[in-house]
N, C-alpha and C positions, 0 to 999 in steps of 0.2 A: 426228712422231706429237703430236697434240692431245688432251688432256681433251677439250675445246671438241666435237667431234665427235660423242661417245658420250654416246648419250642413256639411258644407264641407271646412271650414277652415283651417284643416290638408292637404290639399291638396296647400297650399300656401307654396312657396317657398322663400328664398332668392334670389331676380331676381332683375335685371336692364334691361330697356330698350335695345332690341337688335337693333333700329334702332332709327329714328330721328323722323321718319315716318313712315305710314303705308307700311308695307315690301312688301304687296303683290301686294297694288298702285304703289310704285317705280320699283319693278319688269316691271309690264304692260303697264306702263307710265297712269294708271288711277288718279282720282281724291278724296279728303276724306274732310268731313266736319269736324270731331271730330275723336279724337285719344282715342285705348282704349288698355292695355296694359295686357298682359295673365300675372296672376300674379302664375300660374306654373311652365310659363320657358319663361317671359320676350318678348316673340313676339308680336309686335305694328302690330295692324288692327285698321282697319277703324270701323266708329259707323255705327249702321241703320240705320242712315237719308243719309249715303253717297250712294253713286252707286252699290260698290261693297257689301259692309257690311261685308269687312274681318273678323273682329273680332270675329260675329256670326260663321263664313264658319270656321273660326279657330278651337271655342269650339264642332259645329260638328262632324271635320274629328278628332280632336285629345282627344273630351272629358276631356278639361282643364275646371274646372267649375267655376272658379274665375278670374274676370276682375276688374283692376283698373283706373277710368278717365285718366290719359294722356292727359289732357289739364292744364293750367296755372289757379291756384286757384282753382281746385278741388280736394277731395281726398277720391270721395265717390267711394264705390267698388258697385257690385253686384256680385250675383250668378245666371247662367242660369237655376241649376237645381230647386234651389226653388223659382226663380222668384222673388228675392229681391235685393233693395239696401239698403244698409247700411255705416256707414263708422267703421273705425276700429283705439282703441285710443292706440296710438304711433306708428303707420304704419306711417313708410315713405312718404315723398310728391313725386310725380313725376311729368314732364311736359317737354313736349320737346321744344327743343330750338327756 
């Protein structure tokens, strides 16, 4: 998994998580399996194994291509546009409480 193959790293910002859980599930009373954080704006959404798939819905509506796992012990990133999972050397690690 190499970040050099992703052509959208320039769209990653200096972000912080906007929520401790899936923002959209918390708003509607939904549930999630795993969390992902948008690396363009900090939106926290649920994964594609979750009923509502809010992280992918955020990508579809906002066109922010990069997410990072928001799970303890996971540092991987994913680019929707390149369909690529990878690690970014030196990137901060995020995990929900």
